[in-house]
N, C-alpha and C positions, 0 to 999 in steps of 0.2 A: 193285551196279553194279560194273563191273570194269575192270581195267587193261587190258584188252585180252585177255581171254582167258577161258577158261572156267574154269579151276580156281580157285579162291578168289575167286570173284566177290566181290570186285571186282564182282561181279554186281550187277545192277540198282542198287538204292539204294547199296549199299556200294561197288559197283564204281565208280560215277561219282565217289564221294567219295575213293576212295583210289588210283585209277589214276594212275600218274605217268609212264608212258612207253609206247612201243610194245612194251615188254617185257611179255609176257603171263604170267600166273601159270599156266600150263600145264594147265588142266584144266577150271574154273568155270567162274558165271557164268557163263551160260553164257555165253555165255558170251555161222562156219565158212568153210571153204574151199570151195569151189569147184569150180566146174564144170570138167570136165576140160580145157577149152581154156585155163584159167588156169594149169595146173600146169606148173612148171618152165619156163614160157615157151614150151612147144612142144606141149602136149597130151599128152606122154609122162608116165607115172607116175614120180615121182622115186624114187630109191633104187636099190640093186643089183638086177641081173637075177637070174632064177632063182626057182624055187618056194620059198616059205617052208618051213622045217623047224623042228621042236622041238629045243631044246637051246641051250647057250651062256649067256653072261652079257651082259645089256644094261646099258650104263653111261649114266646120265643126268647131264648137266652143267648145273647151274642157277645162276642168280644168287641167287634168293631161297630160303631154306630151306622145306621142306614142314612148317611149324610147325603147332601145334595139331592134331596128327593124331588127332583124336577126331571121330567122325561128327557129334556134336552141335555142334561148334564150327566146322566147315568151312563155308565159303560157296561152294558149287559149283553148276554147271549140268550136268545130264545125269549126275551122279555124280562129276564131276571127271575128272582125268586119272590121275595117280598114285593118288589115293584110290580110284578105281573098280576098281583091281586087288585091293583088300582089302575094300572095302565094296560089297556088292550092295544094290540098292534095289528098291522095288516095281516101278518102271518105270525105263527108261534111254533114252539116245539110240540111234538106229539107227547102228551102226558101219559106215557106208558113205560113199563119196566124194560130194561135192557136195550137191545138193538132197535126195537120198534120205536123207542123214544128218541132216536137220533134223526128222525124224519121231520121235515118241516111241513106244517099243515096250515090251513086257513084259520084266521081269527076274525078280524073285522071284515075281511074280504071273503068272497064266495069261493075263491080258489087260491092257489099259491102264485097266481099271476100268469098272464099270457104274454109271451115274448114275440117280437118280430123275428124275421128270418135269421138275423145275425146277433140276436140278444142284446141289441143296443137300445131297445125300447120295451118297456114293461108296462102292461095295463092291468089295473085292478078295478073290480066292481064291488061296492059295499053291500053287505047283507041288509035285508029289510029289518026295521024295528030297532035299530041301534039307538040307545039314549045315554045321555050323561046322568049324573047323580041328581040333577035338578029337573029331569024329565025332558029336557030339550033334545032335539035330534042331533046325531053325529053326522057330519057331512064330509065329503072329500076335501072341501076347502079347509076344514079344520085340521085334517091330516097334513095338507100342504103347509099350512101355517105352523103347525107343530114342528115340521122338519125345518122350515126356514128359520125359526127362532133358534134352532140348535147351531146355526152359523154365527150367532151373535157372540162377540168376544166375552161378554160378561156371563154367558151361559155355556162356556166351553167345558169340556170334560168328557163328552160322549165319543163314540167311535168315529174314526176319521174317514170312513169309506165314502160317504156322500160328497165330501169336499173333493175327493179325488175322482169320483165316478161321474157325478152329474155335470152336464154341460154348463159351464159358467160357475161351477161350484168353487173353483180355486180362487176366485176373486170376490165372491159374494160375501157380504158382511152382515147379513141378517135383516129382518123386517124393521128394526128400529132405525136403520140408516138408509133404507131403500125408497123412501117416499111413497110407500104403498105399491111399488112396482112388482115386488115379489121375484121369485126365481123362475125364469122363463122355461127352464127344463122340467118343471113340474106343472103339468097342465090339468085343469079340472073342468072339463066340458059341461059337466052337470053335477048335481049334488051327490051322485053315487059313483062317479067315475074319476079315477086319477091315473095319469100317465107320466112315466118317468123317461126322460131322454138322456142317455148315457154317452160319455165320450168314447167308450170302447166296449166291446162285447163283455158281458158279465152274466154267464149262465147261472151263477149262484146268487143272483139278486134276491130270490125269495128268502135266503138265509139272513141277509142284511135287513130285510123288511121285518124281522122278528125283534129288532132292537128298539129300545124305547123312544128313539127319535121319531119313530113312525106312529107314536100314540097321538091321537087327536087332541088339539088344544083350542078351545073357543077363543078367538081373538078378543072378544069383549071381556073375557075373564082373565086375560093375561096380566099379571102384575109384575112381570120382569123377574128380578132376582128374588122377590118375595113369593113367587108362585109356588115354590117348594113347601111353603108353610101350609097351604091348602090347595093342592092341585085338584082340578076338576076330574072326578073319577069317571072312567069309561068301563071299569071292571066291576067285579062283584062286591068290592069293599071301597069305602071312602075314608079319608083321613079325618079324624075328629080331634086328634092331638098330635103335635110334633114338637117335643121339647128338646132344647139344646142340640139343634141340627141333627135330629134323628136318633138321639140317645134314648128317648122314650117315645115310641110311636104307637098310637092306638088307632085301630081300624074297626069300623062297624059296617054292617051290611048297607049296600047301596040298593035301596028298594026299587030302583028303576032298571037295574041289571036284569036281563031276561035270559034265563038259562037256555031257552030255546035257540038263542043266537050264539051260544057259547058251548061247544061240545067238549072243550078241554078242561075248564076249571070246575071243580066239584063244589067248592065253597061251602063246606059242611059247617064250620063253627060260626056262631053268631058274632063273635068278637075275636080280634087278634091283638094281643098285647106284646109289643116288641120292646125288650129291655136290653140295653147294650152297655159297654164299658166294663164288662165283667171279666175277671181272670179266667183263663181257660180251665184251670184246675177246679175252680169254683163251679163253673158251668157243668163240667162232667160229674162232679160230686153231687150237685143238686139233681141232675138227671138220674144218677144212680140211685139216690135215696128216694126220689119221686114222692115227696110228701107234700100235702096241700095242693096248691096250684101247679107245682112242679110235676105232678103226676100227668098233667095234660100239657107238657112242655116239650119243645124241640130246640135244636140250634141250627142255624143256617150258615154258621161260619167256623165251628170249632170241632176238630177231629179228636178222636182218641189217640193217645200216644202209646209207646211201648209199655210204660208203667201202668197206665189204666188197663190196657189189654191183659197185662199179666195179672192184675187184680181181679179182672172178670174171670179169667181162668176157666174152670169147669162149672161156673155158676150158670146153669142152663137158663134161669129166668133172665139174667142180665144179657147173656149171649143172644137170647131170643129178641132182645131189643136193640141189637146192633145192626145197622144197615151198612152194606158194603158197596162201594161204587168206584168207577173208573172214569176220570175226566180225560179229555184229550190233552195230554201233557207229557213232556219229555224232559228228563234231566240228562245232561251230557257234558262231556269235556269239549271245549271249543279250541280250535287252533287259529291263529292269525298267521297265514303263510307269508306275510310281509316281514315277519320277524324270524331271524335265524335262531335255531336250526330247523324251525318248523316249515321253512321254505323247501325243505327236502322231503319229498313224499315218503321215502323209506323210513325217515325218523317218525313221521306220523303213523305209518303202518306198524312200526316197532312198538310204539306206545299202545296202539290198538290191540296188539297181541298180548301185551304185558298185563293188561287190566284184569284184576281179580274181581269179578262181579259179585261173588259171594261175600267178600269182605265189604264191598261198597254197599250192598243191600243191608248187611248187618249194621253198618254205620247209619243207614237211612231209616233204621227202626225195625229191621227184620222183614222176613218174607210176607208177613201179614200186612205190611205197609208199603212194600215196594216189589215190583216185578222186573226181572232183568230184561234189558232191551239191547238188540243188535241192529234195529232199524230206527230211523228218525221218526217215522210215522207211528202212532200208537197201534197196538194190536187189536184194531177194531175195523170191521168192514166199512163203516161209514167214512172212515178217513182214507180208504183206498189201500189199506195195509197189504203189502206183498212181502212175504218172509224172505230174508236174506241175512247172511253173516259172512261178509267178505274177508274177515280176519278172525277166523274161529279160534277162540282162546279157551274154550271150555268154560267150566264154572269158576275155575281158579286162576286162569291166565296161562300163557305159554311163554315163559321167560326164555326158553331155549330158542324158539323162533324169533323172539324179539332181539336177542343178541346177534343172531345171524343177520338180520336186517340192519342193525346198527353197524355191523362190520362192513356190510355192503355200502352203507351210507358214509363210510369214512370215519367211524367211531369205534374201532375195535376194542378200545379200553373203556367204553361207556361214555357218558356225557353228563353234564350238570345243567339243570334247567330250573325255572321258577314257575310255580303254580299259584295263580291269584285266586283268592276265594273270599267269601264274606265271613265276618265274625258272628253274624246273626245265628242263633241256635235254631235253625229251621230244618236240619237234617236233609238239606238239598244242596245248597252251595256253601255249607258250613264247615267248620274245622274237622268234624268227625269224618265227613266224606273225603275232604282233602287229605287227611292223614291216611285213610284207606288207600287212596291213589298213590300217595307217597311210598307206602310200604310195598305195594305191588310192583311199582317201577324199580324199587331198589333191588328186587330179586333179578331184574333184567340188566343190572348194572347202570341204572339211571338214577343219579342223585337229584332229588327234588327239594328245592328250598320253598317253603310255604310263605306266601305273602298274604296275610289276612288284613282285610280292610273293613271299616265300619260299613254297614249295608248301603247307605246312600252313596258313599264314596266308591264302593265297589260297583254299584250300578252305573254311576257316572263314568267310571273308567272303562268298563267293559263295553259300553255303548258309544264311546267316543272314538270315531274312526281314526283320529290322529294319535290317540294314546292307548288303543286297544292292546292289552297284553298279548304275548305270544301264545300263552297257554292258560286257560282259566275254566272254572266251573260255570256252567250256565244252565238255563232252563227256558222252556217255551210252552205256552198254553194257547190253544186255538180258540178263535172267536166263535166258531161254529164247527160242527162235526164234518169236516172235509179236509182233503189234502191241501186245498188252496191257502187257508190262513196259516198252515204249517210251513209249507215250502216256499211260497212266494216272498214273504218278508225276510226269510233267512237266506235265500239263494238267488233271488232275482237281482241281477246287477243294476237294474234301473232304480232299485229301491235303496241303493247305497246312499246314505246321508252324510255329507261332509261337514255340516254345520249344525247338527242336532243329534238326536238319538238314532244311531245306526245299529240295526239288528243283523245285518249281513256280516257276521264276524269274520268270515274268510275273505270278504270283499270279492266274492266270486262274481264275475261278469262274463259269463259264457253265452255267446249269441245263441247257441243251440238250446241251452236251458231256458233262456229268455223267450225264445220262439215257441218252445213247447208249452210254457206257462200260458202264453197268449192263445195258443190253439186249444188248450184244455178249457180256457175261460169262455170259449165260444159255445161249449156244450151245455145244453139244458137237460140232457140225459145224465143225471147224476151218477148212475151206476157205471156208465161208460166213462165218465170223467174220473171216477174213483180208480178204475183200472189203470188209467194213464198216470194218475198221481202216484200210484204204487210203483209203476215202472220207472217214473222219473226219480222217485226216492232211491230206488235200487241203483240207478245209473249214477246219481250224484254220490251215493255212498262209496263207490269205487275209488273216489279221490281221497278218501280218509281226511275229510275236512273237519270232522268231529268224531268223537267216540260216544255213541249212545250208551248210557249207563243203566237207567231204570225209569219205569213209569210208576208214579205214585199210586197207591191204593188208599181210598178214603174210608175210614171207619167212624161212624157217628151213632151216638146213643140217643134213644128217644124215651120220654116218660112212659110209665107203665100203662097209662090209659090211652096212649096214642094208637090209632088204627089207620089202616090203609096207607102204609108206607110205600111210596112209588119212587124208584131210583132209575134214571135213564142213562143211556150212553151219551147223551148230550151234556148233562150237567154233572153227573157223578155223585149227586147228593139228593137227599130227600126233597121231593117237590111239595112245597107248602100248599099248593092249590088243591092237593088231593087228600090232605090229612083230615081225619075225623077224631074227635075227642069224646064221643059218646057211643 
């Protein structure tokens, strides 16, 4: 689960748990942006004019360091942002603007994979001419080994899917403990072929194959926990410096990368200089001023906030350097029906009607940074979006209807409840949003006491099945652009976790919902799957197990000399692999 972005998902499960602000971790999780009409507020492509050219140095100004720079430990979507410059994977995201960028495409493989009849076996063939930074060939055995090492406890941190999906994955402990046996469910019959055997049908396996665990790692060059200091590159750039665990990362060209084998990465700059640990306000000020090296600078994890957007105002030059994106993300009010009075559907419906989304969006930073939501799935075709509004409250809520439902529920004089939220100033689960909810419900006769918790304590409480609050602010980000990583972790009863982080806040365990999730998982036709995810979202929504509030919008500034800004519906942020600075 992710903080808002694709690189370090933050993604799906992890993303939701660790995301703390509208600041995205630039790559993961996946993680996109937008249809052309959304960009820079005018439909024009943001960034400097002119055809992109090779050469120059791209500077990256970030808040969070690119830590754990090991493909086994990274939690990314689509290969991540900065990581995807070094690590190629079997498949990757399509590096195009808008909806086209939400598609999965081949990377090291010749296609997105061939499935058997029930999608329990996936076969990939590698392209010709693939090489590492030292000129040695990339083989299917290297990909197998790269995946296997991600199971080692000392290299944990990546996405959990393979542990759940691969036959034998749940007990495998990695290559450092297997005496060279390896994982039997990954078969490499020859240097160019790799076959995955799954415990159950997974029609969306090509999406998972975009994550960095699928990057090749030559066994002879594996240095365990020190591998992150100089991972062997399979992409257009190699690591020449990694100071303070990713705080200062320097990448230079990998002369053995062949663009003929890579249709996705443009790799225009000669050098990429990533500097982290910077204050968000400082980053945006440096990008605004764009002096010296900052003229050729971007950020992969820092958004513009309301104050910065107000400063940009009518400045056409600055506005022309702002990229707008939408990542697969939902901010919502969560109910725990195990706690009274939220066990009463009419109480949940009353709250759904009472919500004033206009005030909530204002608290989230305004309409430039948030869009109202009445569905759990984001309003993007790739996720299977199907419009619905089961409890139409208009823009400002319907307190009259809410009071009627409270009376039917046995609360004619209203009721008092507690809303749990984070004290982090993230404009998502923060006091501003909680206060907007409090004020809206007051108009319907519902007195709301606010319980603010430090962010870590807040996350621990909301994901603890034994102590989940009855009513709390929450959010979720998808690991890839589909309904699967949105609906399954939140509503599949078999994913309820009683002794760890549980994301099924309603503890819904409906056999019909579980069965439909399984049936959709068998589909390799992603368009057909999307329609069924949308229908399932609409069906679950009837139960008022949550109140969708808004989908965040990401606004990021680039330096004045940055060209070829590409923002997709997969990541919602600028794709570093496309940028030119000349």
